[in-house]
N, C-alpha and C positions, 0 to 999 in steps of 0.2 A: 397132815401132815406136817412136822415141826423140825425148827432150826436148834441146835443145841451147843452151848455156850459154858463147857464148863460145870454144866446141873443147870444153867440159867435154860429154860425152854420158852419158846414164844412162838405165835402160829407163822405160816407162809402159805397161803392159799395156791393150788393149781391156777394155771393160767386160764383165762377164758378165751372161747374162740374166739378168731378177728372177724371185725367184724366191716361190713361191705356196705357199699354205695351204689346206686342204679339213678339214672336219671328220668325225675319223674315231673313229665312237663304240663300236669294238669293243673299245678298251682304256679307257675312260675313261667313269663317268658322272658327270655333271655337272649336276645341276639345280639351279634357280635361285630362292631364297624372300625375300623383303624383307619389310620392317617400314615401313606408316606412320607407328604412335602412338611417342610419345616414350620414353624409358626410363632408368632411374636408371642412372649412371656404374656401378655397383657390381655389375648384373647385366650377365649373359653374354648369357645366351640368355631371352628373355623369352616369355610365352605368349600364346597368341594368344585364351583366352577365359579367364574365371573359374569353370569347371569343373575337376574334380576329377579329372577321367583322368589316368592316369598313362599313361607311354611305355614302349609293350613294342616293343622292338627287336631285333633279334640283332646282333650285335657277332660278326665276324670277323675273322681276321688282318689290320685292314684300319686304316685312318685313317678318321674321318669331323668333319665340320663342320656342327654345328645351331644353325637360327636360327628361330626363330617362326613360323608359316603365316600370319600377315597382314603380313609384311615383303611378299611377293610382286607386288613391282610395278618388276622390273627388266628389263634384255635379257639375252639368253644372252650367257654370261663369256667369248664367242670373238669378239662382236660388236668390232667398232672403236671406241676409247672417243676421245672429241672431245679435242682439246686446249683446255684452258680459257684464257678472255682472261687477257692477260698486262697488268700494269701495273707500273709501276716504283714504290719505295717510297721515302718521304720520308727525306730527312737527317738525321740527328740533329743536334739541337741539343746543341753541350758547352760549357761553362763552358772559361778558360782553363785553362792547366798554373799553379799558382804556384809557382814554383821556390823551392826552400830556398838557401842561402846557395855562392859558389859555392866558395868554399874548403873548405868540407867534402868537395866530393867529389874533390876533388885534380887537376883539370883537365890533363891532361900538354902538355905543348906538343908533341908528335909527333902527337896528335888533333887538334890545335886546326890544325895544320901545312897539313891539306888543305885547309882553309877556305880557306885565300887560292887553291890550284886552282879551287874551284870559281867564286871570283869574279874571279881574273886576266882573264876574257874577260865581264866586264861580266854575267853570270848575275844572276838576279831570284830571291830566294826567296819562293816563294808557293805555296798553298795548290792542293791536285789540285781542280779543276773537273771533273765528270763531270756528263753530258749526261741527265738522267732523261727518261723515254720514256712517256707515258701512253699506254696503248695505242688511243685512239678517237682521239685528235691524231695519230696516225703518218700520215705521205704517202710512199709508197714511187713512186719514176718509172718510167717502162715502159722492158726492155730490158734487160740482162745485168747493170747496175749501175744502182744505186739509194741512197740517201738516205733515213736514218731523220730524220726533222725532228720537234724538241719546242718547245715556246714557253718553257718553264721551262728554266734551268740552278740547280740545287742545289749547293752545295760538299757535298762530303764529308771528313770530320775524323777523326785517328784520336785515339780518346779518352787523354787522360792517363792514367798510372796512377793505381790507386785504391790503399784501405788496405791492400789484400792481408790482411785479417786474417777474413774470410767464410768461408775454408776452414773452419776450427776450428770454426765455428758449424756447419757442414753435416756434420763430422766429428771432432769430439771426442778421438779416435785422435791425432789429429796434434797435440797440445799436445804430447805427448812430447817432438817432433822441432820444437819451435817455435826454436830457436835452428836449427838449419840451412833450415828453410823461411824465417825472416826472414833469414836472409844471403843466400838466392836472391833475396825480392823488393830485398832495398835493394838489391843488386848490378844488377838488371835497372833500377830506378828510377834508381841511379845514370849508368846507359849510355845511357837514356833522355834524361836532363838533359844527358850530355854532347853526344847528338846533336843535341838542340835547343839547343843553343848552338853549336855550332861547326858544324853542317851545315845550319840551317833546321828541323830536323826530321826525323822518318820521312818524310815524304810525297818532302821533297829527298833525303834519303840513299839511298831506295831506286828514284831514277829516275838513277840510274849507267849507266846506258844510253844517257841522253843526253847524255854528258859523255866516255864515257870508249869505247874503238873508234872506228868512222869515224863522224863527225858532217859531213853534208850541210848547206852553209850556199851563200847564195847569190854567196859569189866564189871558192868553191873546198871541199876535204874536209881538215877536221883530224884527226890519228888520235892515241890516247893509250892508252898500257901503263903498268899499273904493273909494273916489273921492278926493283927499286935491286937486285938482284946481278949484274946487267949491267952491263958496263963499256964497253960499244956497242954501238948499235940501228941498225938502217937498213931500212925499208919495202921489201917486194920483190916483183915480181909481174908478169903479162904486161902492164903497163901501161909498165913502163922495161925490158922485157926482162930481171928480173931481176939488176939490174946494182944490187951493193952499195955503192955509191958515188954513186951517183945523188940519192937521196932520206934523206938521212943524219937521226936523229934527235936531240933534246939533251933531256939530262935537268934536273930539277930536285933540288932539295934531298931533295923527300920521295921519291925514288925513282920519279917520273913519268915516261915517255918521251913526246917528242912531234914532231908535224909537221906545218905548213901544205902543203897541195897546191895554187898558185892555178889558175882554172880554165885551160882555153886558150884561146889567143888566139880561136878562133871563141865561146866563152862555153859551150861541151861542159864536163860534167867532167872531171878531170885522170884519173881511174880509171873507165874502163867498166864499167856494169851487165854483171857476168857473169863480172869478172876473178878471175883467181887470184892471190890475195894470201899473203903470208906477211911474220915480221919476223924478219929475222937479227941475231943477237947475239952480241956475245963474252963468254961468261960463264965461272965460276970452273971449268967443267966443258969447256970449248972453245967453238968455233964452231957454233951451230946453230939451225937454220930452225925457227919455228914458226906454228903457226894460231895469226892474235891473241886473246884470250882474251875477247872480248869477240865475235867473228864470230857473224853471223846466219845464214851457212848455208856448208856446207862440202858438198864431195863428193870421191868415188873417181875419178879420172881413169884412164883406159882404161891396164892394164899397170904401174900404180903399186900400192903397198901403203899406205903411210900417205895421210891424206887430204887436200886443200888447201883453205884456204878460199875463200871467196868473196864481194867485193866484191859486196851484194846492193842495189841500188838501181833497182827498174824503172822506168821510165815510167809518169806517172801513170795514161794507158789502161791500160796493165797490171798494175795495183795490184787485189785486190781490195774493192768495198764492202760492207759487212755490209749485208743488206737487213731483216734481223729483229730483234725487241729480246730479251735474254736473258730465259728463262724465271724464275719466281720460285721460289727452293727449296722443293721439296715437304715435307710436315709427315713423310713417311717414305721412306727412300731406297732404291730396287729396282734395282741396279746391275749393269750388264751388262758382266763386266768382259773387255777385248777386246785383241789384238793387231793393228796393221792387215797386217802382211807374212804373217801365217798367215789372214786371214779369206778367203780362197778354197778352193775346192773343188778347186780343180787346184792341182799339185805346181810354185808357181811365188811370187814376192812380191808379194802385190800393192799398190795404189797406194790413196792418198789417193781418189780419184776415183770406185773400185770399190768402196770401203767406202761411201763417200756416197751412191751411188746403189742397190748390194744388200745392204749389211747395215743400215743405218739404218733402213729401212723394217722390216723382220725384225724387229728390237728393238723397234721401237714395236709391231709388232702383238702380239710376245710380251707386251706389257704391262709390261716393264722402263720407269722414268721419267729414266735417269740410266744413258748409258754412259762406264764409265772404261777408258780408251787408254794401254794401255802403250807403252814404248820408241818414246816421241816425241823427247826430247832426242838426238842426235846421238851415235852410238856406234860405232866404227869393227868390234868386234867382233859381227857379228850373232846369235853361239848364245849371248850374255850376255844375249839377252832384253831387252835394251836398260839395263840396270843400271851395265856400264861407260861411263859418259858420257865423251866426250872432249869434248865443243863443247855447253857448256851452256844456248847461248842460240839454238842450230840447230834447227831442225826435221828429224828424219831424212830424207837425201835421196832413199834407199833406192826411199820409198812416193811420191816427185813433189816438187811445188815448195812454199813455203811459201806460196804464195798457194790452191795445192789443198788446202791446210791447212784455212784462211780456208773457202773454201767448205763443208767437210765440216762445221765446226762450226755455221755458217750452217745449214745445212740442218738440223742436230739443231737446234738452236733454230726454226726452224720446225714441226722435228716434235713440238714442247715439252719436248726431254730434253734435261737437265743432260749436259754434256761436262766427264769431271774429268781430269786429266791424272795419271800415274803418273811422280812428279817424286823424281828422285832426289838430293837433298841430305847422305845420309849419307857418301858415300865417289866416288871418282873414280877412273878409267879408270889404270893405271898405268903407259902410253904415254907417252913422251915426244917422238914427232917429232911427234904430231896431240894430244895431250891436255894437261892439265896439270902433270904431274908434271914436275917439273925444269926448268920454265917458264923462270926466270932462269938455269937453272944449281946453283942451292941446295935441299937437302934440305927445306927450310925455308920456303918462298915462299907459298902454298894450304896448305901441310900440316904439321902438326908433322913435328918432323925425328926422325929415330932410328926406333925400334920403334914409338915411339906414333904415329907416320902412318902405320903401315903396319897393313894388317888379314890377319893371316897365313892365316885361311880364305878368302878372298874375292880373295886376290891384288890388294890395290887400297890408295889411298891415304886417309885420313883428314885430315879438314880441321881447321884449327885455328880453332874457333868465338868464342876470345879476341883475334883477329885484325882490329882497324879494316878494313882492306880486304876480309877474308874478308866479313865482314858485311855490306859495301855489295853485295859479288859477290852473296852470296846472299839477298840480302833485294831485291836489284833482279831476280835473276832469276825469284824468287816473281812479283814484281807483273809483268813484263813478258808470260809469256805469260798473264796475266789482260788484261793491258791490250793488246797488240799483238794475241793471236788470239782474246779473248773466253771461253777455257778459265771454266768455272764453278768452279772450285773444282783441290783435288788431294787425292790418297793419298798422303801422304810416306812412302816406302820404307825401311826398314832405323833407324826410331826409336830401337827398343832397342839397338843399334849405336850410336847417335848419345847416348845420355843416359847412359851406363856406360862406365868406363876400361877394365872388361873385354870392353864388347860383349856380352853374354850369353852369352859361348861357355863352355861345362863350367860352366853354374853354374843350380842349377837355383833360380826364383823360389816361393817357398812362402807367401807373403803377408806374412810378417813385415816388418814397417815399417824394419828395420834394415837390411834389402836396398835400399832405395829412398834414404833419407836419410844417408850416410855419405862416407868418402872413395871409395867408388868410383863415385859420382855425379861425371859431366863439368858440373858446372853452369855453365859457357859454355856449352853444348851446347842442355840445355834454358834457359838466357835467351836465346839465339838462336831457339829452338821459339815463346817468349814473345814474341819480338820481330817474327817471320813471321805470326805469327797476327793482332799487333796490325796489323801494313799490311792484311794478306787483308783481314779484318773490316771495319777502320776505313775504307777505301776501297773496299773491294765488298763491301757489307752481306750481300747475297744469297750470297755465294761460301761453298761448305762445304770444312771441312778437313778428311780423317780421318788417323790415326796407325797406320801399323801398329809396333805396341807388344803383344810378349809378355808382358811385366813384370807387367803391372798397376799401374804407376805410378799411384798414389794422387795426386789434382788433375788428373789428364790432361787431361781433360776438362772441365775449370770456367774460366770466364773469367778470363784476366790481371788484370782490376782487382780478382777475390775473392782473387787470389793463386795460380790455376791454372796451369796451360800453356796454353790458349785451344784447343784442340781440338774441334771438333764432335763426333765419334765416333773410337772405338777400332776397331780391328779386332780383334774376338773370333776371336783365333786359335786358341786351347784345343780349339775344339768339334770343327775340323777332323781336329786330333789325335787327339782322343776317340772320332771314329766310327772311324777308321784303328786304335785299339786296339781298341775292339769287333768292327769285322769280322775279325778274325783270331781271333776266340773262338767258341766252339759257340754256337748259338741257347740253348742252356737256362743260357747262363753268362752273359747279357745281366743287366745289374743295370737297374729301373727306375729307382732313386734314384740309379745314381750319373749316368744319360743327365739328368734333371732339374736335378741338382745342376749339373754342366759347362754344361747351355743357363742355367741363370740366375744364373751365379755373376759378377755385374758390380756394380759399385760404382754406389751408392744417386745419382741425377740426373747420371752419366755414361754417354753414352748410346754403344753398340754397335752393329757392323757386323757380324753375324751371316754364318754363310757353312759348307754342309757341305764344299764343297772349291772351292779356288780354281785359279789356273795353276800351284802349287805342286805338286799332288797329281798335275797332269798329265804333269808334265815325266820324261822318260827315268829310268829308276831308281826310279820310283814307281807308283802305281795309284792311275786313277781309284775312286770309289766303285763304279758300273759296272762296272768292270773286276774290282772285286776279289769281286763277288757274282755276276758270270759268266761270268768268266775267257773259257775257251778256245770255251765254249758259243755267244759272240756273234758267232762266226766263220759256224754255218751252221746259228742255230733262231731266227734274230731273222725271219723270213719267215712270214708268215702264213698261205701255203697249203701250210705241210708241220707236223707237231705240233712243239709244244712241247716241255719238259724241264720238270723239278722245279725244275732251277737257272734257269731262264731263269723263271718265272715268280715263284719266289721273289725273284731276283733284281730283277725288274721293280717287283714291290711295294713292297720294301723299299726302293730307289731312291728311290719316292716318297714313301713316309711319311718318310723321313730326312730329306728336302728339306721337306717340311710341317711337323714337330715344330721343325727348326730356324728357319726363319721364323716358326713361331706362337710359338716360346720364348725364341728366341735372343738377342733384342735390338730395337734399335729401328729398326735398318737390315739390308735383306739385299743378297747378293753373290752370283753365279753367273759362272762362267768361261765363255766363250763354248764352243757346243757340249756343255757338261753336263748342259744343260736337257733334253737327248734321249737322254743315257747314251752319250759319243760313246768308241768304241773304240779300244782302244790308248791312246797314250802319245803327248810333243810331242817329237820329236829333230831339233834342227835342224841343218842340213846343215854338216857337219865334215869335215875330211879326217884323216889319222894325225897323232898327238902325237908329236913327238920332245922327251922331259925331258931335262933335264941330266945325268941319271944313265945315259943309254942305254935306259933303258926306252921303248918305245911304245906309246902307247895310240892302240888302232884306232879309225877315224873310221867315217864311213855313206858313202864315197865321194862327198862332199857331197849326196846325197841331200835330195830336199825330199818325200818323199815323206808323210814324218811329221811335216812342219813344215804344215800346213794343216786346215780345218778341212771336213768332209765333212755341211756342211747337207743333202746332197742325200737324206742318210739318213735325216736327220728328218722332212724331206718327204713321203717315198715313203711313198702310201697301203697299201703290200704292205708295208711291215715294221712289226715294232713299236715301232722308236721312234720311229714317227710317235705313238703313244697318248701313251710320255713326254713328248714335248715338247708335247704340248695338256693334260696333265695339268700342267705348268710353268707353263704358260698361264692355266690357270686359277687357279692360284695366285696371281700375280700379278695377275688381274683382280680378285681376292677381296678381296684387300688393296686392292687400287684403291678398291673400293665400299665397305668396312668400316671400314680404316685401323685394323686391330688391333695393328700392330707399335709403336704409338705412343699407343694405347690408356693410361689411366689404370691401369684396374680389371688386373690380371691374378690369377688366384687357383687353385692345383694344387689338385684336389679328392681326386687317387687317384695312387698312384703302388705298385700293386699286386704283389709280386713272385713271388708265385705264380701269378697271373691273366696276369702280364706287360702290364698295363694300364696305362695312363696317360688320366687326364682331367684338364683344366684349363681355363678361363675365360679369353679374353684379350678385353676390350672388348666387345661385343656378341656373339660366341662362346662357343661350346661344342667343343671338341676331345677326340675321342677315339680312343687309339690301343692296336692290340693286337696285342702283339709277341710272341705265344706261337707257336710253331713247329708246334703241332700242335690248340690248343682253339680251336673256335667257341663261343660262347656268347648264349644267347636269354634274353627278360624279365633283362636285366641293367640292375641298378640304378646312375643315373648322380647324383651330387649335383648341384642348380643353385639358384642364388639364386632362383629364379622357378617353382611348379609350373606345369602347363600342358602344350599340345601342342607338338611341335615337327619340323619336318622337315629332311631333310639335304639341305645347301646341295650339300659336297663329299666324295668317295666314292672311294676304290682300289678297283677290281675286283681281285680276290682272286686265289689263287695255289692251284696243285694241290698239297696236300700228298705227301710221301713215300709213300703209301699208296692213292695215286691219288684222294684225296677231295677231293671242290672246294667251296671253303669261299664262302660267300654272306653276304650283309649286304643292310642296307635301297638 
């Protein structure tokens, strides 16, 4: 079956059967206990009575979570959780920004020039008005489409810059680098002032998609493109039979090309919806046809290699109308990292529709409260995992239409799930025909010219964050996905590469502050990150931003008004690397102190998303934790109707323990890549053919096979396989955190990290966690320190594995 847009055909696959879960208690023991009475934040496990009976327990090679007896008033962990009522947050009341004298900022004429473009058509500068939707005042019409109605309209305003000095109160060590940090904040304030003065503020500046690209009006279509290096330009496409002389564009003094196409005589638009379009330019590099930089949709036509831009403006009756309000940001994030294309058990490219119908309910049942979706921005090379973006404003057409993506997000919101987008602003594809590279024929258009604009390891182009129009483009791109598609936030990819001119390559960050605040820091890039966080958090207060930074940049997750970069979370990337390092060692060489230090090594007041493994560890050339632990035994000994092996039993137990201790101690959020919750076997390998390098070397492909580019969810659902128990344990972890919120609890205390016993004990929130990593020893009557004496019960426990001597370990 195919979907057709004016002659462009791309596949839409039929929906898969719904997947189901059944409880299997053969591989996990999940008792549930809750408490009614209140407790101090500084006590993790609270006594059930005031007698002095001591806890006598057997601790085997396992992990346990203990809570007091008198809290048992909950349902089973595997019960479906209800979605809470969703209410909108009131907009903040903010004071107007008081500007300093204009002369102090040395405003350039080039910057103010684009103001004429903005005002040339009589556009009005105004604040964004967002509709707040009280949950109990929402009305939904009957049928496929519905409108969300509210009786209140409240403006959301981007806060003005603050003093930027609170970072020194939080971390006095930063005072030694005050010159750099004050310069950074001064540049940020200066840029905010220039944008306010010449563009009407960040609100207007970040709506470039309403001015550039294709703009439909009552009388016709206006198309604008910034391409200062081009000598001539013409709009071509199906609508004018690709005639470069039919619709020639004009260029103003600021390098912006423009053309207005009046409606047809019958009133129909001059460019039909679904038409292929490109811009033909005479450039310093020759004549070239490019996809418009602000294109909203692009497809690969049959028999063609480069993508074609699509004029996307469906009639009103075909546009998807959102039915459900956006969920409020949860206190703790439990993120299910996913990829639309590989989300099917079948060897094919999956669709937005199938993901909506089959995968979203699974994520909800597993207990996650957010789904992070990779590879949304269009990318011509599928095997790039979506990181070589060609069209920044276009959702990938491999998976379906923009309207189908909107329906997916709306369904997630109906389930109470946040939808985070893996956004790529750290680099771009070096494609010249369907990407931004050499767009106007010059090397330094959107990117730095020369070697500074090229990432030698990623083979991609690097943005010039000091360019006015690049800032407009990227800030508008962040806002576009939140505004048009209702995403709930972003995971910003490759932020370390952005913040340093060395891009973090061949550099070992030791934590010395000189590594963060010096000439190697790309201040323009850091300021861009501050600005985009301002836009996101100011206009979408419930939105979440997560930065992929491996360097540990101080102030990264502090508010911009206080002098920080403004992210909500940092990805705690060192944890996954540490687990791989440990798994390469013998059991007796595991260091408890090393594990605890890595999990807790994060900055005060700067939240982290912890993960034991993500998509990076699942790619071909690497191994998942399950594969490190069990390797080839996974092929023959995961069936419950045949004997297991010590390797399988050890691997399953450690797989559970590693994930639980990572969630319990590693951060304020948690992330899992789809399928890893049940120990998905093997690796990810995108379909690819042989690659012929310029040197003559041939890199073998995989015959364009999809066999390793899918997720075998059927393995986790099969009640006759051991994968099922691993999946149920992960589900129990998520519901445990949902019930107690231990990841964001203020109280965290590590009471034991014993290298001889290989025991780790810690308190977090209202729970006590006990881990035994010893390869041989079980313990009875083991003393466990806790804040309050009394009787305790096990809430969650790993079923144990058989040791190499054939002894079965046991626990409570």
